[in-house]
N, C-alpha and C positions, 0 to 999 in steps of 0.2 A: 209361346207360352199358352195362349189361349186354347190350343188344340188339346193340351193336356189338362186343363183345369176348367174349361168353360162348362163342362157337364156336371160339375160338382153341385150338390145341394146340401141343405141343412140336414136332411135325412142321412146323407152319406157321411156327414161329419159326425152325426150321432153314432154311426156304426163304429167309430173309433173307440168309444167307451164300451160298446158291446163286445168288441173284439178283445178289449183288455180284460173284461170279465171272463171271456172264454179262455184266455190265456191262463188266468189264475186257476180256473176250474181244471184245466188240463194238468197244471202243476200239482194241484191237490190230488188228482187222479194218479199221478206218478208216485206221489208219497204213499197213497193207499196201496198201490201195487207192491212197492217195496215192503210196506208193513205186512202185507199178506205172505210175502215170500219169507220174511223174518219168522213168522209164526208157523211156517211150513203149511199155510192153507192152500198154496198152489206150488207146482213144481218149479224147479229152476228154469226149465225150458219155457213153461207158461209165463213165468215172470219176464224173461227175456223178450218173448213175443209181445207181451202186453207193453212193456217199456218202449219197444221199438215203435209200436202203434201210437202211443202216447206222445212220444217225442216227435214223431213225424207230424202229428196233428198240431203240436205246438209250433213246429217249424213253418208250417203252411199258414197258421193264423198269424204268426209273427210277421211273415213276409207281406201278407195282405194288408195288415195294420200299418206296417212300415211305409208301404208304397202309397196307401191312402193318406197317411199323415204327411208324407212328402208332398203330395199334391195340394193338400189343404194349406200347408205352409207357404205356398206361392200366392195364395189368395189373401189380399189385405183384409177383406171383410171378415175373415175368420181369425184375425190376429187377437181378438179379445177373449178367445176360448183358451183356458189355461194350458191344455196339452198342446195346442197348436202354437201358442206363444212360446212355450219351451222349446219346441222343435225349431221355430224360427230363430230363436236365440242360438241354439246349437249350430244351425247351418251358417250363421253369421258370427260365430265366436271369434275372438282375437286369434286363437290358434289356427283356426281354418282360414281366416284371411291372410295370416302370415304364410301359411303353406301355399295358398293360391298365388300370392304375390311372388313367392319364390319360383313357383312353376312358370309364371309369366316371364320372369327374368331368365330362367333357364332356357325357355323356348326361343327368346329373341337375342340372347347373348351367346355367341359362339364359344367363348372361353368357359362359360358355365355349363354348356350342354354336355351330358354324359358321352363318353367315348362310344358306348355301345347303345345309343339312343334307339328305342323301339320305333319311334315315329320319325321319319325323315321330314325336315322342314325346308321348303324352298327359300333360300336366302333372298331372292328377289321379292317374294311376297312379304317376308319379314321386314325388309327395307321399307316397304310402303307404310308400315304402321309401328316401326320399332319404337320411336320416341313416345307415341301415344301409349303403347303398352307399358313401357317403363314408367310412364307417368301414372298410369292406372295402378300399377304395382305399389307405387309410393302412396297413392290416395287410399288404396285398400287398407293399408297398414295404419293410416292416420285418421281415417274417416270416422265421424261420430256415429253415423248410422249407414248401414248397407242393406239394400233390399235382398231377400232371399232369391228372388228371380234374377237379380243381377249376378249374384254369386253362381247361380246355376248356368247362366249363359257364359260367363267367363270360364267356368270349368269345361263346358262343352267346347269352347273355343280352343283350349289348349290340350284336349284330350280325346274328343270325338271326331275321328277322321271323316266319318260319313257326312256330318252336317257342318263342320267347321270350315269357313272360307280360308282360314289360315293354313290348315293342314291338307285340305283337299284341293289339288290343283285343278280339278274339274269344274269348280265353282268359280264364278267371275271375280276378278280382283276388285271390282267396284263394290261387290257385296261385302268384301273384307273391310274396305275403308268405311263403308257406311255402318257396318256392324260395330266396329271399334269406336267410331265417333258416337254412335247411339249409347253404347255402354258407358263411355266416359262422361257423356251428358247426364245420364241417369245417376251415375255415382256422385258427380259433382253437385247435382240438384239436390239429392237426398242428404248430402253432407252439409249443405248450406241452410237447409230448412231448420228452424229453431227447435221444432218438436214434430211428432208424428202427425198432428193435425195440420200443421203448416205444410208438411210433405204431401198430404192428400189434396190440399188446395192448390198445390203447384202443377197438378196434372189434370 
């Protein structure tokens, strides 16, 4: 996680608000273009070209803001910023936790795995951590608090073949066991802390 977030600064966090203002400005521009087209101040072709440019700019700004916000959400020191706090809550919402728990169960339980699974899972590797992953799935659904970083790492474990020691046979099996134990420890620790301040003091 450090590699993705260690370079963040308060200035970059402030860019989130700037990008939000830009998004709104672009949308206002789009409305203006449509208004000009309605009063025939510009041709239909000119309107289409202008709208394509405006919407392209909006898409770029939205993508940059979304990625920056996602990085900030992994940093505990930014949790007090309202927009970051909302993103952290979204990343760890009950719905997303239930979906991730289902993905964990589907990955380690043969009977639940889709017949046409895109990612092949080595049964031998699954057997090393099956019980712990099933326990994590239960804990995800019941936990009072889950770190966004923990959600991210669990998602990578069941979906990212390049970096997941569960899905990538080229990575050591020991790395899988260590990763799963670390994730379960972090999940259990966060769940047993009475509040956010207690969680911070546990680490």
